[in-house]
C-alpha positions as CSV (number, residue, x, y, z in Angstrom):
1,M,24.9,12.7,-24.6
2,P,22.4,10.0,-25.4
3,E,18.8,11.1,-25.6
4,I,16.2,9.3,-23.5
5,E,12.5,9.6,-24.2
6,I,10.1,10.6,-21.4
7,R,6.8,8.8,-21.7
8,V,3.5,8.8,-19.8
9,P,4.0,5.7,-17.6
10,Q,1.7,2.8,-17.0
11,L,1.2,2.8,-13.2
12,G,-1.8,0.7,-12.8
13,E,-3.8,-2.1,-14.4
14,G,-6.5,-0.8,-16.7
15,L,-5.3,2.8,-17.0
16,Q,-5.6,4.1,-20.5
17,E,-4.8,7.8,-20.2
18,A,-3.5,10.5,-17.9
19,R,-3.6,14.3,-17.6
20,I,-0.4,16.3,-17.5
21,L,-0.6,18.8,-14.6
22,R,2.7,20.6,-14.6
23,F,6.4,20.2,-15.5
24,L,8.7,20.4,-12.5
25,K,11.8,20.9,-14.7
26,Q,12.1,23.1,-17.8
27,P,14.3,22.6,-20.9
28,G,17.9,23.2,-20.2
29,E,17.6,22.5,-16.5
30,P,19.7,19.7,-15.0
31,V,17.9,16.7,-13.4
32,A,19.1,13.9,-11.2
33,R,18.1,10.3,-11.5
34,D,14.8,9.7,-9.5
35,E,14.3,13.4,-9.1
36,P,10.6,14.5,-9.6
37,L,10.3,15.5,-13.3
38,F,6.6,16.1,-13.9
39,E,3.2,15.8,-12.2
40,M,0.3,13.9,-13.7
41,E,-3.3,12.9,-12.8
42,T,-4.9,9.5,-13.5
43,D,-8.4,8.4,-12.6
44,K,-6.9,7.0,-9.4
45,A,-4.6,9.7,-8.0
46,V,-2.2,12.7,-8.6
47,M,1.4,11.7,-8.6
48,E,4.9,13.0,-9.3
49,I,6.9,11.1,-12.0
50,E,10.6,10.7,-11.4
51,S,13.4,11.1,-13.9
52,P,14.7,7.8,-15.4
53,A,18.2,9.1,-15.7
54,A,20.5,12.0,-14.7
55,G,21.1,14.7,-17.3
56,V,19.5,17.8,-18.8
57,V,15.9,18.2,-19.9
58,A,16.1,18.6,-23.7
59,R,12.4,19.4,-24.5
60,W,8.8,18.9,-23.6
61,E,6.4,17.8,-26.4
62,A,3.2,18.2,-24.4
63,Q,1.4,21.0,-22.5
64,P,-0.1,21.2,-19.0
65,D,-3.8,19.9,-19.1
66,D,-3.1,17.6,-22.1
67,V,-4.9,14.3,-21.7
68,L,-2.7,11.7,-23.3
69,P,-2.7,7.9,-23.8
70,I,-0.4,5.8,-21.7
71,G,2.9,5.4,-23.4
72,T,2.8,8.7,-25.3
73,V,6.2,10.4,-25.6
74,I,6.0,13.8,-23.9
75,G,9.6,14.9,-23.9
76,A,13.3,13.9,-23.7
77,I,16.4,14.0,-21.5
78,L,20.0,14.4,-22.6
79,A,21.4,11.8,-20.3
80,E,24.8,11.9,-18.8
81,A,27.2,9.4,-20.4
82,P,27.8,6.2,-18.5
83,E,31.2,5.8,-16.8
84,S,32.1,2.4,-18.1
85,G,34.0,2.2,-21.4
86,A,31.8,-0.6,-22.7
87,A,28.7,1.5,-22.1
88,R,30.2,4.6,-23.6
89,A,31.4,2.9,-26.8
90,P,28.1,3.0,-28.7
91,V,27.7,6.7,-28.0
92,Q,31.2,7.5,-29.2
93,D,30.7,5.4,-32.4
94,V,27.5,7.3,-33.2
95,A,29.3,10.6,-32.7
96,R,32.2,9.6,-34.9
97,S,29.9,8.4,-37.6
98,R,28.3,11.8,-37.9
99,N,31.5,13.9,-37.9
100,E,34.3,11.7,-39.3
101,R,35.1,9.8,-42.4
102,P,34.7,6.0,-41.9
103,P,38.1,4.3,-41.7
104,A,39.3,2.8,-45.0
105,A,39.7,-1.0,-45.3
106,G,43.2,-2.2,-44.5
107,D,44.2,0.7,-42.2
108,G,44.1,-1.6,-39.2
109,A,40.8,-0.4,-37.9
110,A,37.8,-2.5,-37.4
111,P,35.2,-2.5,-40.3
112,P,32.4,0.0,-39.8
113,A,29.3,-1.3,-38.1
114,P,26.6,-2.6,-40.4
115,P,23.7,-0.2,-41.0
116,P,20.7,-0.6,-38.7
117,P,18.0,-2.9,-40.0
118,P,15.1,-1.3,-41.9
119,A,12.1,-0.3,-39.7
120,Q,9.6,-3.1,-39.3
121,A,5.9,-2.6,-40.1
122,P,3.9,-2.0,-36.9
123,S,2.5,-5.2,-35.4
124,E,-1.2,-5.9,-35.3
125,A,-1.1,-5.3,-31.5
126,A,0.3,-1.8,-32.2
127,L,-2.5,-1.2,-34.6
128,R,-5.1,-2.3,-32.1
129,A,-3.6,0.1,-29.5
130,G,-3.5,3.0,-32.0
131,S,-7.1,4.1,-31.5
132,I,-8.2,3.1,-35.1
133,P,-11.9,2.3,-35.1
134,P,-13.1,-0.5,-37.4
135,R,-15.1,2.1,-39.5
136,T,-11.9,4.1,-40.1
137,R,-9.9,1.0,-41.0
138,A,-12.5,-0.1,-43.5
139,H,-12.6,3.4,-45.0
140,A,-8.7,3.3,-45.3
141,R,-8.9,0.0,-47.2
142,E,-11.3,1.6,-49.7
143,L,-8.9,4.4,-50.3
144,G,-5.9,2.1,-50.6
145,V,-4.2,3.3,-47.3
146,G,-2.2,0.4,-45.9
147,E,-2.1,-0.8,-42.3
148,A,1.4,0.4,-41.8
149,E,0.6,3.9,-43.1
150,L,-2.6,4.0,-41.0
151,A,-0.6,3.1,-37.8
152,R,1.9,5.9,-38.5
153,L,-1.0,8.3,-38.9
154,A,-2.4,7.1,-35.5
155,A,1.0,7.6,-33.8
156,S,1.4,11.1,-35.3
157,L,-2.1,12.2,-34.2
158,G,-2.0,10.9,-30.6
159,R,-5.8,10.5,-30.7
160,R,-8.5,8.4,-32.3
161,V,-8.2,8.4,-36.1
162,L,-11.4,9.4,-37.9
163,P,-12.3,8.8,-41.6
164,E,-11.8,12.5,-42.3
165,D,-8.1,12.1,-41.2
166,V,-7.7,9.3,-43.7
167,D,-9.3,11.4,-46.4
168,R,-6.8,14.2,-45.9
169,L,-3.9,11.8,-46.0
170,A,-5.1,9.9,-49.1
171,A,-6.0,13.0,-51.1
172,G,-2.6,14.5,-50.5
173,R,-4.2,17.9,-49.5
174,G,-1.5,19.5,-47.5
175,R,0.3,17.9,-44.6
176,P,-1.0,15.1,-42.5
177,P,-2.5,16.3,-39.2
178,E,0.0,16.7,-36.5
179,R,0.0,15.5,-32.9
180,G,-2.5,17.4,-30.8
181,E,-4.4,18.9,-33.7
182,A,-8.1,18.9,-33.2
183,A,-10.0,16.0,-34.7
184,P,-12.6,16.8,-37.5
185,V,-16.2,16.4,-36.5
186,E,-17.0,12.7,-36.6
187,G,-19.8,11.9,-39.1
188,A,-19.5,15.2,-41.0
189,P,-20.0,14.9,-44.7
190,R,-16.8,14.5,-46.8
191,L,-17.2,16.6,-49.9
192,A,-14.2,16.1,-52.2
193,G,-13.0,19.1,-54.0
194,Q,-15.2,21.6,-52.1
195,A,-14.1,24.2,-49.6
196,A,-14.7,23.4,-46.0
197,D,-17.6,25.2,-44.4
198,H,-16.6,24.5,-40.8
199,E,-13.8,25.2,-38.5
200,D,-11.9,22.7,-36.3
201,M,-10.5,23.9,-33.1
202,P,-9.1,22.4,-29.9
203,L,-11.1,22.5,-26.7
204,P,-9.9,25.2,-24.3
205,P,-7.6,23.9,-21.6
206,R,-10.1,24.2,-18.8
207,Q,-12.8,22.5,-20.8
208,R,-10.3,19.6,-21.5
209,T,-9.8,19.4,-17.7
210,L,-13.5,19.3,-17.1
211,A,-14.0,16.7,-19.8
212,Y,-11.3,14.5,-18.2
213,R,-13.0,14.6,-14.9
214,L,-16.3,13.8,-16.4
215,Q,-14.8,10.9,-18.4
216,Q,-13.5,9.5,-15.1
217,G,-17.1,9.5,-13.8
218,T,-18.4,7.8,-17.0
219,R,-15.8,5.0,-16.6
220,E,-16.2,4.5,-12.9
221,V,-19.5,5.7,-11.5
222,I,-22.7,3.6,-11.4
223,P,-25.1,6.5,-11.6
224,A,-28.7,6.6,-10.2
225,T,-30.9,9.7,-10.4
226,M,-34.0,10.8,-8.5
227,E,-36.1,14.0,-8.4
228,V,-38.3,15.6,-5.8
229,R,-40.1,19.0,-5.8
230,V,-39.5,21.5,-3.0
231,E,-41.6,24.4,-1.9
232,W,-39.7,27.5,-2.7
233,A,-41.8,30.3,-1.2
234,G,-40.0,30.1,2.2
235,I,-36.6,30.6,0.5
236,E,-37.9,33.7,-1.4
237,S,-39.5,35.2,1.7
238,V,-36.4,34.8,3.9
239,R,-34.2,36.2,1.1
240,D,-36.4,39.3,0.8
241,T,-36.5,39.8,4.6
242,L,-32.7,39.5,4.9
243,K,-32.2,41.8,1.9
244,S,-34.5,44.5,3.4
245,R,-32.7,44.3,6.8
246,A,-29.1,44.1,5.4
247,R,-26.6,46.7,6.4
248,P,-25.1,48.7,3.6
249,D,-21.7,47.0,4.1
250,S,-23.1,43.5,4.0
251,E,-24.1,41.2,1.2
252,P,-27.2,39.2,2.0
253,P,-27.2,35.5,1.0
254,S,-28.8,34.6,-2.3
255,Q,-31.7,32.2,-2.6
256,F,-29.3,29.6,-3.8
257,L,-27.0,30.0,-0.8
258,L,-30.1,29.6,1.5
259,F,-30.8,26.3,-0.3
260,A,-27.1,25.3,-0.1
261,W,-27.3,25.9,3.7
262,C,-30.2,23.5,4.0
263,V,-28.2,20.9,2.0
264,A,-25.1,21.3,4.3
265,Q,-27.3,20.9,7.4
266,S,-29.0,17.8,6.0
267,V,-25.7,16.0,5.3
268,R,-25.0,15.8,9.0
269,A,-27.5,12.9,9.3
270,H,-26.5,11.2,6.1
271,P,-22.8,10.3,6.2
272,A,-23.0,8.5,2.8
273,F,-23.2,11.9,1.2
274,R,-20.0,13.1,2.7
275,S,-18.1,10.0,1.5
276,T,-15.6,9.2,-1.3
277,L,-14.8,5.8,-2.8
278,L,-11.2,4.6,-2.3
279,G,-11.5,1.4,-4.3
280,E,-13.8,-1.3,-5.2
281,G,-14.2,-2.4,-1.5
282,M,-13.4,0.7,0.5
283,V,-15.3,3.8,1.3
284,R,-14.0,6.8,3.2
285,R,-16.5,8.5,5.5
286,H,-15.4,12.1,6.1
287,A,-16.2,13.9,9.3
288,H,-17.4,16.9,7.4
289,L,-18.7,17.9,4.0
290,N,-16.4,19.7,1.5
291,M,-19.2,21.2,-0.7
292,G,-18.6,22.0,-4.4
293,I,-20.5,24.7,-6.2
294,A,-20.6,24.9,-10.0
295,V,-19.9,28.5,-11.2
296,A,-20.5,29.7,-14.7
297,R,-18.1,32.2,-16.4
298,P,-18.3,34.0,-19.7
299,G,-17.8,31.9,-22.8
300,D,-19.8,29.0,-21.2
301,E,-16.8,28.1,-19.0
302,L,-17.5,26.1,-15.9
303,L,-15.4,26.2,-12.7
304,M,-15.9,24.9,-9.2
305,A,-16.0,26.8,-5.9
306,L,-15.2,24.9,-2.7
307,V,-16.7,25.4,0.7
308,P,-14.6,23.3,3.1
309,R,-16.3,21.8,6.2
310,A,-19.6,23.3,5.1
311,D,-21.7,21.3,7.6
312,A,-19.5,22.5,10.5
313,L,-19.8,26.2,9.8
314,S,-22.2,28.6,11.5
315,F,-24.7,30.3,9.1
316,P,-22.7,33.6,8.9
317,E,-19.4,31.6,8.4
318,F,-21.1,29.4,5.7
319,V,-22.4,32.5,3.8
320,A,-19.1,34.3,4.0
321,S,-17.1,31.2,2.9
322,A,-19.4,30.4,0.0
323,Q,-19.6,34.0,-1.2
324,D,-15.7,34.3,-1.2
325,A,-15.3,30.9,-3.0
326,I,-17.8,31.9,-5.7
327,R,-16.1,35.3,-6.2
328,R,-12.7,33.6,-6.6
329,A,-14.2,31.1,-9.1
330,R,-15.8,33.9,-11.1
331,A,-12.4,35.6,-11.2
332,G,-10.9,32.4,-12.8
333,E,-9.8,30.3,-9.8
334,D,-10.8,26.6,-10.3
335,Q,-11.1,25.1,-6.8
336,A,-12.0,21.6,-8.0
337,S,-10.6,19.0,-5.7
338,E,-10.8,15.3,-5.0
339,S,-11.9,16.2,-1.5
340,M,-15.3,17.4,-2.7
341,Q,-17.8,14.7,-1.8
342,L,-21.0,16.5,-3.0
343,S,-21.4,19.3,-5.6
344,L,-24.3,21.6,-6.3
345,T,-25.4,23.1,-9.6
346,N,-27.9,26.0,-9.8
347,M,-29.9,26.7,-12.9
348,A,-32.2,29.3,-11.4
349,G,-32.3,32.3,-13.7
350,T,-31.8,30.3,-16.9
351,G,-35.4,29.1,-17.4
352,V,-34.4,25.5,-16.9
353,R,-36.6,23.7,-14.5
354,L,-35.3,20.2,-14.8
355,G,-32.0,18.6,-15.6
356,I,-30.0,15.4,-14.9
357,P,-26.6,16.2,-13.3
358,V,-23.5,14.1,-13.7
359,V,-21.1,12.9,-11.1
360,A,-17.4,13.4,-11.3
361,A,-15.5,10.6,-9.4
362,P,-14.5,10.2,-6.7
363,A,-17.4,12.3,-5.4
364,V,-20.6,10.6,-4.2
365,G,-23.1,12.9,-6.0
366,T,-24.2,16.1,-7.7
367,L,-27.4,17.9,-6.7
368,F,-29.3,20.1,-9.2
369,I,-31.8,22.9,-8.4
370,G,-33.8,24.3,-11.2
371,E,-35.8,27.5,-11.9
372,P,-38.6,28.1,-9.4
373,F,-42.1,28.0,-11.0
374,P,-45.8,28.3,-10.0
375,E,-47.5,24.9,-9.5
376,A,-51.2,24.5,-9.3
377,H,-52.6,22.5,-6.3
378,P,-56.1,21.9,-4.8
379,L,-57.2,24.1,-1.9
380,P,-58.7,22.4,1.2
381,G,-62.0,24.3,0.8
382,G,-62.2,23.7,-2.9
383,G,-60.8,25.4,-5.9
384,V,-57.2,25.7,-7.2
385,G,-54.3,27.6,-5.8
386,F,-50.7,28.2,-6.9
387,R,-47.5,27.7,-4.9
388,R,-43.8,28.3,-5.8
389,M,-41.9,25.1,-6.4
390,A,-38.5,24.0,-7.7
391,C,-37.2,20.7,-9.0
392,M,-34.3,19.1,-7.0
393,V,-32.5,16.3,-8.8
394,L,-29.8,14.1,-7.2
395,T,-27.5,11.9,-9.2
396,F,-25.4,9.7,-7.0
397,D,-22.9,6.8,-7.2
398,H,-24.9,3.7,-6.5
399,R,-21.8,2.0,-5.2
400,M,-21.9,4.2,-2.1
401,A,-25.6,4.8,-1.6
402,N,-28.9,3.2,-2.4
403,G,-32.3,4.5,-3.3
404,V,-33.9,4.6,0.1
405,G,-30.9,6.4,1.7
406,A,-30.9,8.9,-1.2
407,A,-34.6,9.5,-0.9
408,A,-34.3,10.1,2.9
409,F,-31.5,12.6,2.2
410,L,-33.7,14.5,-0.3
411,G,-36.6,14.4,2.1
412,D,-34.5,16.1,4.8
413,I,-33.4,18.8,2.4
414,R,-37.0,19.3,1.3
415,R,-38.2,19.7,4.9
416,R,-35.5,22.2,5.8
417,V,-36.2,24.3,2.7
418,A,-39.9,24.4,3.5
419,E,-39.2,25.4,7.1
420,I,-36.3,27.7,6.6
421,H,-38.2,30.7,8.0
422,H,-38.2,28.8,11.3
423,D,-34.4,28.3,11.3
424,P,-33.0,30.4,14.2
425,A,-29.5,30.5,12.7
426,V,-30.8,32.1,9.5
427,S,-33.1,34.6,11.4
428,A,-30.1,35.7,13.5
429,W,-27.9,36.5,10.5
430,P,-25.7,39.4,11.7
431,G,-25.7,41.2,8.4
432,A,-29.3,42.2,9.2
């Protein structure tokens, strides 16, 4: 049975890499032509990739969550032999050449096929596509590593080649690095003959997933950031009141969830912040906000909780939905989805007052709230007083919203936060 390579396909102009989500067929399982074979994610969409031939899955050479360049070989299929004799002949000849003595001259058989031509050196185009930075190529020339050998190294790594990779190859210290092996730290000193004082390790799978999403934002989003300060005393007062009145079987909303409620209510009047970008010239305005909440886990792991239709929920429904989503994220369930239009990140309790969040496409923005702090302000009758404040920072995609609209959105949130003790929906929370 001939073996057919399975590669990461090029499905759109400008795509450079894709993330493997899951394999729909396992080694040894039969597969029909055009039957879904694996699922992958690009910066445009999630899609199922169909089998190029009927046969049996021979192997997979990648893992779920791997982010790979377009064209990378990720597995192979043992294809069914074609039915026509002409098409079968090469397969039969190959099988005979491995198991039988070649026919002697003069025995009436055709002379053996000539050996295949020697492998050609990779073309310059292949070298350019091999993720070899100019600095690495110059360093390779200094060590006497040729272009062809450098290209083979790039193909074996499956990632950008660093000078440290060339050092290991040229010095002959052990094997060349294998595909998928972690890259050495770029710019680290290269001390020949000395023991390494560092450890190279691959990113955890979930961190690779997060990095892939953030790289999408870096490539696509045109970010703009603005910051305002919000009065926090009302949030703290309402939280203390609800906590003191809470029934033993109820969990009162945290200060952060009270803030998130104000955000959800403000989105109603600002449809740009419940939107996603479909393409260069098309925006989708969603009827309701699917709110993302960043959740930290042990080991500096970051997952997302999802509150669907956050702006359409009553206050009790919003609190219950958010608390449940956060619990599931803390238990290890990543709810990140392309349906999230706006995400919130909370740094209260860390001592961090101010930060600049990043946007993961296709979302419109990410909203940061920092550690509350006392701020001095002049009193009407003279003197200085202190009030509790917090920094609120919005990073948004300038392709979908502009500065005045973003400022108006932040202004509405600030007003709702300052006046939350007058919100009848919050005051009537049934857990109290």
